[in-house]
matplotlib code that plots the C-alpha trace (Angstrom):
import matplotlib.pyplot as plt

x = [-0.4, -2.8, -2.0, -3.7, -1.0, 1.8, 0.7, 0.1, 3.7, 4.8, 3.2, 5.4, 8.5, 7.5, 6.7, 10.1, 11.9, 9.9, 10.2, 13.7, 14.7, 11.8, 9.7, 7.2, 6.9, 4.1, 6.3, 6.7, 3.0, 2.5, 5.2, 3.3, 0.2, 2.3, 3.8, 0.4, -1.0, 2.0, 3.5, 0.8, -2.6, -1.6, -0.3, -2.2, -5.5, -6.3, -9.3, -10.3, -13.6, -15.1, -14.0, -11.3, -7.9, -5.2, -3.0, -4.3, -3.3, 0.2, -1.5, -3.8, -0.9, 1.4, -1.3, -2.0, 1.7, 2.1, -0.9, 0.5, 4.0, 5.3, 9.0, 10.6, 13.0, 10.2, 8.2, 11.2, 11.8, 8.2, 8.4, 11.6, 10.1, 6.9, 8.9, 11.2, 8.2, 6.4, 9.4, 8.4, 5.1, 6.7, 7.9, 11.1, 9.2, 7.4, 10.7, 12.2, 9.1, 9.5, 13.1, 12.2, 9.4, 11.5, 14.2, 11.5, 10.3, 13.8, 14.4, 11.2, 13.0, 16.4, 17.8, 18.6, 20.1, 22.4, 19.8, 17.6, 20.5, 21.4, 17.8, 17.9, 21.3, 19.9, 16.8, 18.8, 21.2, 18.2, 16.7, 20.1, 20.7, 17.2, 17.8, 21.0, 19.3, 16.5, 19.0, 20.6, 17.3]
y = [22.2, 20.8, 17.2, 17.6, 20.1, 17.8, 14.9, 17.2, 18.3, 14.7, 14.3, 17.1, 15.4, 12.1, 13.9, 15.7, 12.4, 10.8, 13.7, 14.8, 13.1, 14.9, 11.8, 10.1, 6.4, 4.0, 2.1, 5.3, 5.9, 2.3, 2.8, 5.8, 3.7, 1.0, 3.6, 4.9, 1.4, 0.0, 3.0, 5.6, 4.0, 1.7, 4.7, 7.8, 8.1, 11.7, 12.4, 15.5, 17.3, 14.8, 11.7, 10.7, 9.6, 12.2, 9.3, 9.7, 13.4, 12.6, 10.9, 13.9, 16.3, 14.1, 13.7, 17.5, 18.3, 15.7, 17.2, 20.7, 19.5, 21.1, 21.6, 18.9, 21.3, 23.7, 20.8, 19.6, 23.1, 23.5, 20.3, 21.6, 25.0, 23.5, 21.2, 24.1, 26.3, 23.5, 21.5, 21.6, 19.8, 17.1, 14.2, 12.2, 9.1, 11.2, 12.6, 9.1, 7.9, 10.8, 9.8, 6.1, 6.7, 9.1, 6.3, 3.8, 6.2, 6.8, 3.0, 2.4, 1.9, 0.2, 1.5, 5.1, 7.4, 10.3, 13.0, 11.1, 10.4, 14.1, 14.9, 12.2, 13.5, 17.0, 15.7, 13.7, 16.7, 19.0, 16.8, 16.5, 20.2, 20.8, 18.4, 20.1, 23.5, 22.1, 20.7, 24.1, 25.7]
z = [93.4, 90.8, 90.0, 86.6, 85.7, 87.0, 84.8, 81.8, 82.2, 82.4, 79.0, 77.8, 79.1, 77.4, 74.2, 74.3, 74.7, 71.9, 69.5, 70.1, 66.9, 65.1, 64.7, 67.1, 66.2, 66.8, 69.2, 71.3, 71.3, 72.5, 75.1, 76.4, 77.0, 78.6, 81.0, 81.9, 82.5, 84.4, 86.2, 86.6, 87.0, 89.8, 91.9, 90.8, 92.7, 91.8, 89.7, 87.7, 88.0, 85.6, 87.6, 85.1, 86.5, 86.0, 85.1, 81.6, 81.3, 79.9, 77.0, 76.4, 76.5, 74.4, 71.7, 71.7, 71.3, 68.5, 66.6, 66.9, 65.8, 69.0, 69.6, 71.8, 73.5, 74.4, 75.9, 77.9, 79.2, 80.1, 82.3, 84.0, 84.7, 86.2, 88.5, 89.5, 90.4, 92.3, 93.6, 97.2, 96.4, 94.2, 96.4, 95.8, 94.7, 92.0, 90.8, 90.6, 88.7, 86.2, 85.5, 85.2, 82.7, 80.7, 80.4, 79.3, 76.7, 75.4, 75.2, 73.3, 69.9, 69.5, 72.7, 73.8, 71.1, 71.7, 71.7, 74.1, 76.3, 76.4, 77.5, 80.2, 81.5, 81.7, 83.5, 86.1, 86.6, 87.0, 89.8, 91.5, 91.4, 92.8, 95.6, 96.5, 96.5, 98.7, 101.2, 101.6, 102.6]

ax = plt.figure().add_subplot(projection="3d")
ax.plot(x, y, z, "-o")
ax.set_aspect("equal")
plt.show()
């Protein structure tokens, strides 16, 4: 599994949460940088071929999706599909971190709204179902 792709997909998840109400705010962009600085940089030691930390890949992907006015639901589904296709390589602590940072993004402005909560519920259910499936194997 390429960690660059995992963190790009994380950017899609965070974009989906931020844009589910069809507007990415300045507070959500600031929250993205806070998430990178406080949750990813301290634990992500992977570098790309240019020596840059892959912890910054969510920001790159998020910015690209925002510039393209991408669909939040498609970005969310892309993240889920990637995780499902590579689930054996994604450790439980990484899964937990994905949920935690998604919650933080959703809570960036005035608490979590209904659309954001729906995405968070789907994310948690997805990871729970994936774990059940893995335990059967």
